[in-house]
C-alpha positions in Angstrom: 38.1 30.9 50.5 37.6 32.2 54.1 36.1 30.9 57.3 32.9 32.3 58.7 31.2 31.0 61.8 33.2 27.8 61.7 32.4 27.0 58.1 34.2 27.9 54.8 32.8 30.7 52.7 33.6 31.5 49.2 32.8 34.6 47.1 32.3 33.7 43.4 31.9 36.3 40.8 29.2 35.1 38.4 29.1 38.2 36.1 30.3 41.8 36.4 29.3 42.9 39.8 27.2 39.8 40.6 28.5 37.4 43.3 27.4 34.2 45.0 28.5 33.9 48.6 28.7 30.1 49.1 28.7 29.1 52.8 29.7 25.4 53.0 27.0 23.3 54.6 25.0 26.3 55.6 23.0 29.0 53.8 24.2 30.8 50.6 23.6 34.5 49.8 23.9 36.8 46.7 25.4 40.2 46.2 24.8 42.5 43.3 26.9 45.7 43.2 25.2 48.5 41.3 26.4 52.0 40.2 25.9 53.5 43.6 24.5 50.8 45.9 24.2 47.1 46.6 21.4 44.5 46.5 21.8 41.5 48.9 19.9 38.3 48.6 19.1 36.7 51.9 20.3 37.8 55.3 21.1 34.4 56.8 20.2 32.8 60.0 21.1 35.0 62.9 22.5 38.6 63.2 26.1 37.5 63.6 25.9 35.7 60.3 24.3 38.8 58.7 27.2 40.9 60.0 29.6 38.5 58.5 27.8 38.9 55.2 27.9 42.7 55.4 31.6 42.5 56.1 32.0 40.5 52.9 30.0 43.2 51.0 32.4 45.8 52.4 35.4 43.8 51.1 33.9 44.1 47.6 32.7 47.7 47.7 32.2 50.7 49.9 28.8 51.3 48.4 25.8 51.1 50.8 23.3 48.3 50.8 20.1 49.6 49.3 18.0 46.5 49.0 17.8 43.2 50.9 15.7 40.5 49.1 14.3 37.6 51.0 13.9 34.5 48.9 11.4 33.3 51.5 10.7 33.6 55.2 12.5 30.6 56.7 14.7 31.5 59.7 18.0 30.4 58.2 17.4 32.9 55.3 15.7 35.8 57.0 16.5 36.0 60.7 19.4 38.2 59.9 17.1 40.9 58.5 17.4 43.1 61.6 21.0 43.9 60.4 19.6 45.5 57.2 17.0 47.9 58.5 19.0 50.7 56.7 17.9 49.1 53.5 14.6 48.3 51.9 13.7 44.7 52.7 11.8 43.1 49.8 9.8 39.9 49.7 6.6 38.2 48.7 3.4 39.0 50.6 3.4 35.5 51.9 7.0 35.8 53.1 5.9 38.7 55.3 2.8 36.8 56.5 4.8 33.6 57.3 7.4 35.5 59.3 4.6 37.2 61.3 2.6 34.0 61.8 5.3 31.3 62.2 8.4 33.2 63.1 8.1 32.6 66.8 7.4 28.9 66.3 10.5 28.6 64.1 12.5 30.4 66.8 11.2 27.9 69.4 12.1 25.0 67.2 15.7 26.1 66.9 16.0 26.8 70.6 14.7 23.3 71.4 17.4 21.8 69.2 20.1 23.3 71.4 22.4 23.8 68.5 25.1 26.4 67.8 22.5 29.2 67.1 20.0 28.4 69.9 21.3 31.1 72.2 21.7 33.9 69.7 18.3 33.2 68.1 16.6 34.0 71.4 17.4 37.7 70.9 16.6 37.9 67.2 14.2 40.7 66.3 12.1 39.1 63.6 11.9 41.6 60.8 9.6 40.9 57.9 10.0 42.6 54.5 8.7 46.2 54.3 8.2 46.1 50.5 6.1 43.2 49.3 4.6 42.1 46.0 2.2 39.5 44.6 3.6 38.2 41.3 6.5 40.1 39.8 8.7 43.1 40.6 11.1 44.4 38.0 14.1 46.4 39.3 16.6 48.2 37.1 19.7 48.2 39.2 23.2 49.1 38.2 22.4 49.1 34.5 20.9 45.6 34.6 17.4 44.2 34.9 16.6 42.2 38.0 13.3 40.3 38.0 11.8 39.2 41.3 9.3 36.5 40.3 6.7 34.5 42.2 5.6 31.3 40.4 3.5 29.6 43.0 3.8 27.7 46.3 6.6 25.2 46.6 9.1 25.1 49.5 6.9 27.6 51.3 3.9 29.8 50.3 6.2 32.8 49.6 9.2 31.6 47.5 10.5 34.0 45.0 13.2 33.7 42.3 15.7 36.4 41.4 16.4 36.3 37.7 19.0 38.3 35.9 18.0 37.5 32.3 20.7 39.4 30.6 23.3 37.6 32.6 21.6 34.1 32.4 21.6 33.9 36.1 19.0 32.8 38.7 18.8 32.7 42.5 16.4 29.9 43.5 16.2 30.1 47.3 15.3 26.7 48.7 12.9 25.6 46.0 15.6 23.7 44.0 19.2 22.7 44.5 22.0 21.0 42.5 22.0 17.5 43.7 20.3 18.1 47.0 17.0 17.2 48.6 15.2 20.3 49.8 13.6 20.8 53.2 10.0 19.8 52.7 8.3 20.1 56.1 6.6 23.3 55.2 6.2 22.5 51.5 3.2 22.3 49.2 4.0 19.1 47.4 1.6 19.1 44.5 2.1 22.8 43.8 5.9 22.3 44.0 6.0 20.2 40.8 4.1 22.9 38.9 6.2 25.7 40.3 9.4 23.8 39.3 8.1 23.4 35.8 7.4 27.1 35.5 10.8 27.8 36.8 12.4 26.1 33.9 10.8 28.6 31.5 12.8 31.5 33.0 15.8 32.7 31.0 18.9 31.4 32.8 21.8 29.0 32.3 23.3 29.0 35.8 21.7 29.2 39.2 22.6 29.8 42.9 20.4 27.9 45.4 20.0 28.6 49.1 22.2 25.5 49.9 24.8 23.6 48.0 27.0 24.4 44.9 26.3 26.7 42.0 24.5 24.7 39.3 23.5 24.7 35.6 20.0 24.4 34.2 19.9 20.6 33.7 20.2 20.3 37.5 16.9 22.1 37.9 15.3 19.6 35.6 16.5 16.9 37.9 15.2 18.8 40.9 11.8 19.0 39.3 11.9 15.3 38.5 12.8 14.5 42.1 9.7 16.2 43.5 7.5 14.8 40.8 8.8 11.2 41.4 8.4 11.6 45.2 4.8 12.8 44.8 3.8 10.1 42.2 5.4 7.2 44.1 4.0 8.3 47.5 0.5 8.7 46.1 0.7 5.2 44.7 1.8 3.9 48.0 -1.1 5.6 49.8 -3.6 4.2 47.3 -2.2 0.8 48.1 -3.0 1.4 51.8 0.5 2.0 53.0 1.0 4.2 56.1 3.7 6.9 56.1 6.6 4.8 57.3 5.9 2.0 54.8 5.3 4.6 52.0 8.6 6.2 52.9 10.4 2.9 52.4 8.6 2.4 49.1 9.6 5.9 47.9 13.2 5.5 49.0 13.4 2.3 47.0 11.8 3.8 43.9 14.0 7.0 44.0 17.2 5.5 45.4 18.8 4.5 42.1 18.5 7.9 40.5 18.6 10.2 43.6 20.1 8.2 46.4 23.5 9.9 46.2 22.0 13.4 46.7 22.7 15.5 49.8 19.8 15.1 52.3 18.3 12.0 50.7 17.5 10.8 54.2 14.8 13.6 54.3 12.6 11.8 51.8 10.3 10.8 54.6 9.6 14.4 55.4 8.1 14.9 52.0 6.1 11.7 52.2 4.6 12.8 55.6 3.9 16.3 54.3 2.1 14.9 51.3 0.0 12.6 53.5 -1.0 15.6 55.6 -2.1 17.5 52.5 -4.1 14.6 50.9 -6.0 13.3 54.0 
């Protein structure tokens, strides 16, 4: 285990030539080493993080990076893209659109927070994917099949999943975590439940999410159930005439016994407020 940008990073080999780069408390990435090149999953939040990721790739292999795949457009996953312009950057059509439409607002939000990345993010060159797709893109890379799959809106409008069916592996981006509440401010709450259900039909046993530890398939059942329970209980509270703060307390009470120990449980109110904005 090494230290990167003040937090511990760990490279975990999941299958021959397939690695998870787990960045404690921050954003994870994936690395797939092929016969003559490398595919990277997510470029991280700022160029210095992306350079650290590329340095870890070089520690594994001297092969060049051929593809960078964006799981979605959020800044902490895609604002390092400028460090991969020598590769083909792949993402969903909505990932490209969101980076073009909302990228500057995301930058301004980070700057306003005055956190560790606020200065560096001022100079980021927002770089959307240059190869996009609608539903599915199948790559044959290093003798293995790599399926890039869009299953519908969830965490954003452009979330994709990277499925290695022959290895039983899945990269989920920020749609679902093992024991963690996702960021829901930009989510599509009703669609999210349906997308999570479709996700469970993919062939995998283990998964790597954008944040948190490597997980097994039962954790994604729990992730789907969390979103479904949040939506169901919040809608019930709204029907009872509760406003967002009161509905948030109702949902926390209903979900706390099962999910209260999850990372980020304090973000439940974000999902309630987002649902309210989408239901009128």
